[in-house]
BABA-515020 format. One line per 4 residues: their letters; for each residue z, y, x of C-alpha. Coordinates in Angstrom, 2 decimals. Each point is the difference from the previous one (the first is absolute). Layout:
N
A = Z:Y:X | ...
end
This chain:
191
MSGM = -105.83:139.91:-79.46 | -0.58:-0.42:3.67 | 2.60:-1.61:2.18 | 1.31:-2.20:-2.81
GLNP = 0.47:-3.66:0.77 | 1.36:-2.97:-1.88 | 2.13:-2.42:2.02 | 1.81:-2.90:-1.65
HLNF = 3.69:-0.37:0.88 | 1.74:-3.33:-0.56 | 3.75:-0.55:-0.29 | 1.50:-3.28:1.21
NGTC = 3.50:-1.39:-0.46 | 0.64:-0.47:3.73 | -3.29:-1.66:1.01 | -2.20:2.99:0.88
AEAF = -0.30:-0.73:3.74 | -0.78:-3.66:-0.67 | -2.60:0.92:-2.65 | -1.74:2.53:2.25
RFYA = -0.16:-2.50:2.89 | -1.40:-2.60:-2.44 | -2.69:2.41:-1.31 | -0.91:1.00:3.56
EHLG = -0.42:-3.66:1.01 | -1.83:-1.28:-3.08 | -1.92:3.06:-1.24 | -0.75:1.72:3.30
GVVD = 2.15:3.07:-0.62 | 1.47:2.07:2.83 | 3.66:1.05:-0.26 | 0.15:3.45:1.58
SLMT = 3.49:1.14:-1.01 | 3.29:-1.68:-0.80 | 3.41:1.68:-0.11 | 3.24:-1.69:-0.97
FAEL = 2.95:1.62:-1.77 | 1.96:-0.21:3.30 | -2.69:2.14:1.67 | 0.43:2.90:-2.44
PDSG = 1.31:3.20:1.66 | 3.15:-0.08:-2.17 | 0.53:-3.73:-0.44 | 3.82:0.16:-0.13
GVDP = 0.14:-0.59:-3.75 | -2.33:-3.01:0.02 | 1.42:-3.28:-1.28 | 0.25:-2.19:3.15
AWAD = -1.61:-2.89:-1.92 | -3.10:2.19:-0.43 | -0.09:1.59:3.47 | -2.92:-2.23:1.12
RVWH = -1.89:0.32:-3.29 | -3.11:2.19:-0.13 | 0.33:3.64:-1.02 | -3.75:0.59:0.42
AGMA = -2.97:-2.11:1.12 | -3.68:0.89:0.19 | -3.09:-2.11:0.48 | -3.77:0.41:0.06
LGGA = -1.36:-2.71:-2.29 | -3.43:-0.37:-1.56 | -0.98:3.63:0.57 | 3.20:1.15:-1.69
RLMG = 3.43:1.17:1.10 | 2.70:-2.37:-1.28 | 3.59:1.16:0.17 | 3.23:-1.81:-0.78
SDLQ = 3.77:-0.05:0.25 | 3.00:-2.10:-0.88 | 1.87:0.98:-3.15 | 3.07:-1.82:-1.26
GAEP = -0.81:-1.59:-3.34 | -3.79:0.42:0.36 | -1.84:-2.27:-2.44 | -3.45:-1.62:0.19
MRSA = -3.01:2.05:-1.11 | -0.89:0.03:-3.68 | -3.24:1.12:-1.66 | -1.82:0.97:3.23
YFSL = -2.00:-2.00:2.55 | -1.58:0.52:3.37 | -3.59:-1.15:-0.46 | -1.31:-1.46:3.24
GLDS = -3.73:-0.68:0.28 | -0.89:-2.72:2.50 | -3.30:-0.63:1.81 | -0.30:-3.77:-0.19
PEEF = 1.33:-3.03:-1.87 | 1.71:-1.11:3.22 | 1.75:3.37:0.45 | 1.01:-0.11:-3.68
ERVF = 1.55:-3.46:0.43 | 1.81:1.03:3.22 | 1.50:3.14:-1.56 | 0.84:-1.76:-3.29
AALS = 1.85:-2.75:1.91 | 1.96:2.53:2.08 | 0.96:2.31:-2.89 | 0.81:-2.79:-2.46
DGGE = 2.23:-1.90:2.46 | 3.48:0.51:-1.46 | -1.41:2.13:-2.79 | -1.19:-0.52:-3.56
AFMP = -3.60:-0.22:-1.26 | -0.45:1.78:-3.35 | -3.69:-0.83:-0.27 | -1.22:-3.00:2.01
VQEM = -3.19:0.23:2.05 | -2.98:0.05:-2.35 | -3.55:1.23:-0.45 | -0.88:3.02:-2.10
FFAS = -3.32:1.69:-0.68 | 0.60:2.54:2.79 | 1.72:-2.27:2.52 | -0.48:-3.46:1.46
RVAQ = 3.79:0.01:0.50 | 2.73:2.12:-1.53 | 3.76:-0.55:-0.20 | 3.18:1.95:-0.74
LRDR = 3.35:-0.70:1.63 | 3.33:1.44:1.06 | 0.80:-0.64:3.66 | 3.43:-1.02:1.29
FGVN = 0.89:3.68:0.49 | -0.58:0.86:-3.67 | -3.37:1.75:0.49 | -2.77:-0.73:-2.53
WMLV = -3.53:-0.73:1.25 | -3.38:-0.50:-1.64 | -2.34:-1.73:2.43 | -3.75:0.23:-0.60
HERS = -3.04:-1.49:1.70 | -2.85:1.61:-1.88 | -3.30:-1.63:-0.78 | -3.48:1.48:-0.15
LGSG = -0.25:1.65:-3.38 | -2.88:0.16:-2.43 | -1.04:3.41:-1.34 | 2.12:-0.28:-3.18
ASRW = 3.18:-0.82:1.87 | -0.72:2.73:2.57 | -0.38:2.62:-2.75 | 3.28:-1.18:-1.60
LERM = 1.86:0.27:3.32 | -1.52:3.42:0.73 | 1.29:1.27:-3.38 | 3.45:-1.58:0.53
TSGC = 0.43:1.42:3.50 | -1.61:3.41:-0.48 | 2.17:2.60:1.70 | 2.37:-2.60:1.43
GPLF = -1.62:-0.63:3.33 | -1.79:-3.19:0.96 | 1.85:-2.98:-1.46 | -2.72:-2.63:0.13
WPGG = -2.94:1.85:1.58 | -2.61:-1.10:-2.59 | -3.36:-0.71:1.59 | 1.32:0.96:3.43
GRRS = 0.69:-3.37:1.55 | 3.35:-1.54:0.76 | 2.81:2.19:1.36 | 3.72:-0.50:0.17
GLHL = 2.40:2.52:-1.41 | 3.57:0.85:-0.88 | 0.33:1.98:-3.22 | 2.91:1.91:-1.46
GLQG = 0.03:3.49:-1.51 | -2.80:2.17:-1.37 | -1.81:1.21:3.10 | -2.73:-1.87:1.90
AGGA = -0.46:0.14:3.76 | -1.93:-2.04:2.53 | 1.78:-2.02:2.65 | -0.47:-1.53:3.39
GNEH = -0.21:-3.64:0.93 | 2.91:-1.95:1.43 | 0.53:-3.21:1.95 | -0.46:-2.07:-3.15
GADA = -3.35:1.64:-0.79 | 1.38:1.98:-2.93 | -1.85:3.22:-0.71 | 2.01:1.72:-2.70
AVGP = 0.26:2.80:-2.52 | 2.85:1.32:-2.12 | -0.21:0.66:-3.75 | 2.09:-0.78:-3.12
MLV = 0.92:-3.35:-1.42 | 2.61:0.29:-2.73 | 0.33:-2.85:-2.50
end
């Protein structure tokens, strides 16, 4: 189908604006829309305690469109991760430090056959992340990754050099660089 797009939407329990500012600062995203409940055309029925909370926010991040809002009672993510590919060990360490500050690491930084560094964490806003700095792969590992990612878009770009990426959903798409040097693509990462 043409014209179809997959855009992740995150719900926050009152911290959407703070989270989007944080992601813009530390991941190089660009917040391009933010509307509070008080700004709705018919905001008369809005709970005054939630008037300054976010009804809708949008951001360009890692070649993807990230959307979010505040929702009373929103809970942290379960069973899904944003997979963020990073270009260098230094960029990995910088992003890991920022996202893990006030959060919880599920899988500490470690080496795996496909990555010199990989980690999983939940940030202080309740969003799950898998961070990956890939390594050069031998032919066996490249064939394995090609089979695992077939039809899902470029997750690790076997044999294609190092590239950064943000992955969520089932559709792959190339991205543009940002101030942190992240060239990104979007594809699925459900665990």
